[in-house]
C-alpha positions in Angstrom: 0.0 0.0 0.0 0.9 3.6 -0.1 2.4 5.9 2.6 1.7 9.4 3.7 5.3 10.2 2.8 4.7 9.1 -0.8 1.6 11.2 -1.0 3.5 14.2 0.4 6.2 13.7 -2.2 3.5 13.9 -4.9 1.8 16.9 -3.2 5.1 18.8 -3.0 5.0 19.1 -6.8 1.7 21.0 -6.6 2.3 24.7 -6.7 -1.3 25.8 -7.5 -4.7 24.4 -8.4 -3.5 24.1 -12.0 -1.2 21.2 -10.8 -4.1 19.3 -9.1 -5.0 16.9 -12.0 -1.3 15.6 -12.2 -1.2 15.2 -8.4 -4.5 13.2 -8.5 -3.1 10.9 -11.3 0.1 10.3 -9.4 -1.6 9.3 -6.1 -4.1 7.2 -7.9 -1.2 5.3 -9.4 0.0 4.7 -5.8 -3.3 3.0 -4.9 -5.2 5.9 -3.3 -8.9 5.5 -4.1 -10.1 8.5 -2.2 -9.3 11.1 0.5 -11.0 13.5 2.8 -9.3 16.8 3.6 -10.3 18.9 6.6 -9.8 22.7 6.1 -9.4 23.4 9.8 -5.8 22.2 9.7 -5.5 20.4 6.3 -5.1 16.9 7.9 -6.2 14.3 5.4 -7.5 10.8 5.6 -6.4 8.6 2.6 -8.2 5.5 1.6 -7.0 2.5 -0.4 -8.3 -1.0 -1.3 -9.3 -3.5 1.3 -10.3 -0.8 3.8 -6.7 0.5 4.0 -6.6 3.9 5.6 -3.8 6.3 6.6 -3.9 9.9 7.9 -1.6 12.9 7.6 -0.8 15.3 10.3 -2.0 18.9 10.5 -0.3 21.2 8.0 -0.9 24.5 9.8 -2.5 26.0 12.9 -6.3 25.7 13.1 -8.3 28.0 10.9 -11.8 29.2 11.9 -14.4 27.9 9.5 -17.3 30.3 8.9 -20.6 29.1 10.1 -22.3 30.5 6.9 -21.3 29.1 3.6 -21.1 31.4 0.5 -21.1 29.3 -2.6 -20.8 32.2 -5.0 -17.7 33.6 -3.3 -16.2 30.1 -2.8 -16.6 29.3 -6.5 -14.9 32.6 -7.5 -11.9 31.8 -5.2 -11.7 28.2 -6.3 -11.5 29.4 -9.9 -8.7 31.8 -9.0 -6.9 29.0 -7.3 -7.4 26.6 -10.3 -5.9 29.2 -12.6 -2.7 29.0 -10.5 -3.1 32.5 -8.9 -3.0 31.3 -5.3 -1.1 28.8 -3.3 -2.5 25.9 -1.3 -2.6 27.7 2.1 -4.3 30.7 0.6 -6.9 28.4 -0.9 -7.5 26.8 2.5 -8.0 30.2 4.1 -10.4 31.1 1.3 -12.3 27.8 2.0 -12.5 28.7 5.7 -13.8 32.2 5.0 -16.5 31.0 2.6 -17.7 28.2 5.0 -16.1 25.1 3.4 -15.3 22.6 6.2 -13.8 19.8 4.0 -13.6 18.2 0.7 -13.9 14.6 -0.3 -12.2 13.2 -3.4 -13.2 10.0 -5.0 -10.6 8.7 -7.5 -13.0 6.0 -8.7 -15.7 8.6 -9.5 -13.1 11.3 -10.3 -15.1 13.8 -8.2 -14.3 16.4 -5.6 -17.2 17.4 -3.4 -16.9 20.4 -1.0 -19.0 20.5 2.2 -20.0 23.1 4.7 -20.1 22.6 8.5 -23.6 21.1 8.3 -22.6 18.4 5.9 -24.3 20.1 2.9 -22.7 19.6 -0.5 -21.7 23.0 -1.7 -20.1 22.1 -5.0 -19.4 18.9 -6.9 -16.6 19.0 -9.4 -15.4 16.5 -12.0 -11.7 16.1 -11.8 -10.1 16.4 -15.2 -8.0 13.5 -16.4 
């Protein structure tokens, strides 16, 4: 199975949202079938076949997640990030400010779903191949 160190090595190549599809392909090749990232500190739970699970440590001090989600503002900031105009930490701060608590990526469905603190789906994206 894969390790968090291998995933971090792949993630270190990501400089902006524009690099995300390459990152996804690389960790998929490692055997990752999905992951859940928590905006509060960016710790992530990674899932593999046969109920394999591993978890990364926090990447930064806790962010305060807004109680009210703002889908319009979130989508605008996500698009800016996907164009490569912000780094990962800035994107996480943007998520917190717009009420995004976490995102769940399925590498079998090739989707990324963003959720608010109440568990509501705010945005479902197809991950480009």
